[in-house]
N, C-alpha and C positions, 0 to 999 in steps of 0.2 A: 276083521279087518275094511274100513271104509273105501267103499268104491265110487269113485267122483265122476257124476255124468255118465254119460253114455257111449260107448264106440262110436264115435264118427261127428260128435257133436264139438261146435266149434269154440262154444262158451262153459268152460269146466265150471261147476258148482260144488260149495264145499257144505257142510253143516255151520249153522250158524257159530256152535262152540269151537272149530277149527281155528277161528281168526283168533288170536290172541286179543289183548284189552285193546293196546294201542292199535291195532286194528278194527276192531270191531266201534272205537272212540272216531276214527278217520270216515270210516265206512258213514255212522252218522252224521258228520260233518259235511259232509256230501251228497247228504240226502239219499243215500244207497237204502240206508235202514234207519228205523226209529229206534228209541228206546222202548217202545212199548213192545216193537218187536224181540227184540232181545230179551225183556221181562219175562214175556210171555212163552221164550223160546225154553227159557231157566226153569219158571215154575213148572213146564211138560215136563223137563228133564229129573227135578226133584220129587214130583206127583209119580215117576215111571220105575224110578230107582232109589231114593232115599229110605225107604223103610227097611229095604236089604243093606244100606251101609251106613246108616246113621252119622251121615253126616252135620245135619241142622239138627239144633231142639226148638228152635221157634221160625214161622216160616211167614213172613210179613207180605201176603200175595196182593191183599188190597192196597196198604200203603205204598208196597211196590208200582201196582198199576195207577195208581196217582200220581205218585212222585214222579214216575214217567213221561208224563202229559208234558210237564216244566222244566224235567232235568237236563235236557238235550238241549236248552237254550242259555244252559251256562256258559258254553265255549269251553274250550281248553280240550286238550288231548283224549280225556276221557268220559266228557260229557254225553250221559246216556247209558255209560255202560255200568251192568249188575258189578255190587259187591257183596261179599259174606263179613259179616263182622262177628270176632269171636265172643263168646259170651261171658269174658272177663271184665270187658265194656260198658258201661252206663251209654244206654240209649232211649230216649224220651218216649215215653208211652209203649213201653216196649220190655217186658221179662228179663232180666238181667239176674241170673240168677248162682253166677259164678261156679254152675256145674254140681250147686249144692242141694238136696232137698232144703238145708237150713234155712237157703234164702227163694226158694219156688216162688215166693208171691209177692218178691219185689219186682217193683215198676218203678225207674227212674223219673224223676220229672224232667230230668234235664239232659243233655248230650256231653259224652267224656270229649274235651276238644278234638280227639281225632275221627271223631265220628259228624261233628260239626263240618271240619275242613272235609272231609267227603261229600257230606250234602252239599256244600257251597259249591262244590265245583264239579259238579252234576251226576255224580253216582249216585246208582239208585239200589239201596239198601236192600236184599231178597232178606234176610234173618239174621239168627244168630248160630251159631257154630259150638259144637259137642264140646268141650274142656274138661280136663282133668280137675277134679273137685279143688278151689281154692289156686289152682295150676301148679301142685305139688306134685305131678306122677308123670310119669311117662306114657302111661299105659290109659287112655281115656274110656269112660263108658257116657252111654247115653243117658237121657232122665231116666227110663226103665232097669238101668242098672246093667244093659249087656255091653260087654265090651264092643268098643269099634274097632273092628278089622282094618286090613289096610285093603283097598282096592286091585292091587296086583296081586295078593292071595290072602284072600282072608281069614288064614287063620294067622298069619302075623298081624303085631300093633301098627297100627298108624303110626304111631309112635306121638308124644305131646309134649308140652300141655296142649298146644294149639291143633292137635291132631283131626278137627272136626274141620277147620278151615283148610289144611292139606289134603283130605277126602274129597271136600266139596270141589277144588279145582285139578285137583287127579284126574276125578270121574266126570267133569266138565260139568257140575252142576252150579258152577257160577266161574268168572272169567278169573279173579283176582280175590285176595280175600286176606283178611287183616288178622294179626297175631297179635300175642303178647310175648313177651323173651325173658325171662329173670335168670334161668342158667342154661339156657339152648330152647328154652320150648317153640321158638318158630324152627328154628334148624335142624332139630333133630326129626321130626315131622316131615322137613321136605327132604331131608335124607331119605327119609322111610320108605316115600311117596312120589320121588323123582320129580321133585322140583327144584326150582329158587326157593328159600327161603335166605330174607334180608334183614339180619338185625343193623338198625344205625348206630351211629355214634354218639354216647352219652349225650343229650341236650339238642341233638338233632331233629326230634320229633318231641312234642311235650306229653307230661304224664297226666296232668291237669283237666279238669280242676281238681276234683274230687282225690286225688293219687298222688301226693307230693311226696310218696316216701320210697321204703325201699333202699335205700342208701343211694342211690343213683345204680344200684342193679339191674334192675328192668326200665325194658323199653317196651315201644309199641314196633310192631315189625311187619312185612310182606310176605306172605305165599304168594308165588308166582309161577308161570310156567317160562318165562325168559327174563333175562336180566332186564330190556326195557321194559317190558310191564312193571318189573320191581320197582325201577327207577323210574317212570311215570306214575307210581302211586307215591314214592319217596316226595315227588315234587309237590304232592299234594299236600301231604304230610308234614313238611318240615316248615310247618311255618309257624316262627316266635308268638309265644304267647306271652300276656303277663304274668309274671310273677315266679316264672321258671326258675329253680335253683342255680339251673345250667345253663352255661352262656350255649349260644347255637351256633354253629361254625356257618362262616360266610358261603352262601352255597355259589355255587359256581357260576358264570355268568351268563349262562343258557339252560341253565337248568337239568338235573341229571339226567334226565331222558335223552338228551342233546348230547351227553357223555358218554351213555351206552349206546347212542346210534355213532358216531366218530369217536372210538376208542383212540384210535391214533391221535388224531390233533389233540385230547384230553390229555395224553403221557406227554410230557417237554421232553421224558428222557426213559431210557430202558431200566428198566426198574432191577435189585435184587433183591431176592423172594428166599424168605429162610423156610425151610420144611423139618418136618420130624415127624416122628411117627410113637415117641415113649409118649405112652399115658400121663397126663398128668395129675389128675385127682385120687386114683386106684392103681392098681395092677393087674389090670384087664389084658387081656389076649390078645392083640389086633389080629380080625381076621383077614386072612390072604387076601381077599379080593377087594379090601379097603386098603390094601398096600398096594395092588395092580390098578385101580383106580387114580389112587396118588404118582403111579407111575406115569398112568397115561396125562396127568393134567401137567408135570414137570415137562415132560416130550413137547407137551402143545404149547407151554409156556418158554422152553428154550428156543424153539422155533419160532415163538415172535419177539425172539430176539432179547430176552430177560435171561439174569444168572441166575440161577437155583443153586442157593447152597445148602448144606446140612448144618442144623444150630439143635443146640439143647436148651430148652426151658423148662430143666430142671426144679419140679419143687417139693421142698421138704413136709415132711406130714403135719406137720402142723396147719400149713394151708388149706388141706382137704378137712381137718378137727375145726378150723375157723370158720370156714364157708357153712359147716355144721352146723353151726350155734348161730351164725347170722340169719341161714335161711328159717331154721326153727321158729329165731325170734318173731321173723318179719311174718308166718303165719300163724305164729300165736298172737301177734297185735290184731289180728282182724277181729273188730268186735261183733259178737255174735251172742245173743242173750241166751241166757243158764239155759232158759226152760229148750232152746232149739240146739245146745251141744249135743245131745245124743245122736242127733240126727244126721253128724257127719260119719262120713267114712272112718273106718279104724284106724286104716293110716294117716290121715288128719289126726285124728287125735292124737296119734302117737307124736305127731308133728308137734301139733298144740303144747303138750305137755311135756315135751324137753324145752321148748321154750320158753314156756310161760316159768321153767325153773331156773333160767340163765339168770345171773345177777347184772345190774348194769354193769358191772364194772369187767365180768368176762364179754359183755359184750360190745364194749367199748375196745378190750384187749383185740376182739377177734377181729374185729374194722380194723383196727390198724396193723394186725397182722398181713390181712389181706393186701392193705396199701402198702405198704411196706415190698411183697413179694412182687406186685403189679411195677413197683416202681425199680426194684431192683432190677428185675429183667428187662424194662426198658431199656435203663441202663447198659444192660450187657448185648444188648440187643440192637445197638445203635448204628450198625452196620449196616442193619435191613432195612427197606420201606415195607416188606410188607411180611405175612405169615403163612404157610401152607400145612394142613396138617388133616387127616381123616375127622369128617362131621362126627363120625358113630365106630365101636370099635366094632360092629359088626352088625351087618344089615339085616338077621337073625334074631328079631323081637319077639316072643310069644305072644299070643293075644291075650292071656292071661292063665294063672296057675291054676290047670283041672279043667282048663273052661269044657264042657259038654254043649256046647251049642251047635243046634245040626249042621251036618256039612261042615265041619271044623273038628279036622285030628286032635287028637289029645295032647295038649301042651304038656311041657315038662313038669314034673311037680314042683320044682323049685324055679321061680323068674329070676333071671340073673338082677343084680341089683343095678338100682337106675343109673349110679354112677359107676356099676362098670361097664353099662352100655354108652354113658355118654362122658368121659374122661377128661372131653378137650373142651365143650363148649363154652362151660362157666369162666374157664381164664379171660374168654373178651369181654364177659360182663364185669369182672372186677377190675380189670384193665380199664372200662368203660369205650375199648377200642370197635370200631364195627367189625361186622364178620358174615359172610355170606357163604352159603352150604350150595353146591353146584350137582346136580344129578350128571355126573359125567360120564356113570359106567353101569353095567348090570351083571348080576353074576349067571351063570350057566342056565338057570331054571327063570331067567326074567325078573328077579328082585332089583329096585332099583337101589343103585350106589354113591352115594355122595363124597364129594370131597368140601373143606373149609379153606375158603382163602379169609384173612382178616389182617387189622391193624396190627401195629405192633405197641403202639399206646394211643390214647383219648387225643393227644398233640401232635402234631406234625407237622411237614414242610405243607401249605395248598390245605385241601381239603382232603380229609382221608376216605371220605364218603364217595368222592367223586374220585379218585385213585382206585379205589375199589371196585368200584362199579366199572371202570373202564377194563381194568385188569380180567373181572370177570365177564364182561361183557367177549375180548380176545379169546379167552377160552370159548365159550360157547362158538364162537367162528368156526374154530379148530375143530370141536366134538359137540356138534350141533343135537340136542335133545330135544327141541317143541313137537317132534310129530312123532315120539315114543309116548305110547299111551294104555293103559289097560282095559281089559275086555268093555268092561262098563260103560269105555267112551260111545262106542258105538252099540246104540240103543234097541231101534227095532226098524222094521222097515216103515213104521207108521210116521217116523221121524224126515222122511224124503222131502215134503214139503217146508221145513224149515229149513231150506237152503237159500244161499246166495250166490253172486259170482266171485269164484276165488278173488281175493285182492290182497293174499297173502303176501308180505314183503312189500307190497306199494306203501311208500312213505306219505304220511299226513299233510 
């Protein structure tokens, strides 16, 4: 437990990482902090903690220090605030390996659009975070091949594929982090690590300039401690880019952060929210704690004045089979020189082999099946504004099969399949609707439990991202979580010098 200040002190002080990203940006703008203060604080935490956590695969300490000198002059709510970027995204001059030994020596010469947006908004890149190889697994390994555990309980997985970003934010190694989401890769680790994981609507955030693929399933997203932090990063990332294949929705008049801060003003009426627990792409059993978390959220939404009704989103087996065909083909389409193919992990090679064997006709048929299912569901659900369901089927995902890592209990011999752990998330990638995982609850032994709010379809009245963020902010107000942390949050007595006047909750 962190003890703030000393008895009798008038000025309450907190470690810098106790401040949210928005609070840090406001403190920098007021001159109470500098960007370099924040960079040094987080670099010290990374040096002290990350050897045991495995969040980062690359730490750009000198680049961050150099950037800090000018970043805070950019203006905006997050100028001077550090950020971590998932190792699936191109960063100029910095190794980008997609979690794979096959790309270990790849150093891009240009940034992805989202990295450009982060830099131009004054955020300071701390480094690249661990990801599952090519983003195809819910279990993440670091570059040494060691499974990345959950900071709440190391024998459990952090989730994937944006697991390194989730660990970085949950353990206080970065205030916010970037992730990518193809079938739940932001929301699953957010649920496992007790964070807000936001997947924007299709078209809201650029996937360019080098990645206009994935049939619109994938998008860049955010891992954060609060809805306001996620909204502030979305304001940075949601800049239209030339050549994007999907139209960008018109943003709210004063930005997404304003929506998160003033949700009552952003919602012109109370909403009807459809809730369900039936798994969509597997026959998974839903853990009782996931149902409890859903019930708590329903109570909060009803207390806020919303109407929550039960809905059915049943899909037949052809949906899951079609999704597998599309995902396998996308993995197979990643260009890898033949001599490097053996460097891939076994599960990645299996995905690529399956995708390479799919014909063009079967691929188009699978895409058509997914599109028809999403359109039919949107028509059936036209009477509701948003959807509510568990994020994952269970909060307990073993870190690996038969892991013999020191200090970690032996895992079951057979780990559940990814689709059994995550039978809900991919639906929102297919429909293109935004979705957010919210850490509303915990198990009796302290493991975080998330629930997911999402749009019914890509299009809708107004801006669906704004509507979703407003409702998420209402849930956060009713079920606050920002001060729940794993043990790694409290580093050591030596960190007492990295403190600042408590400005939590103070508006920018």
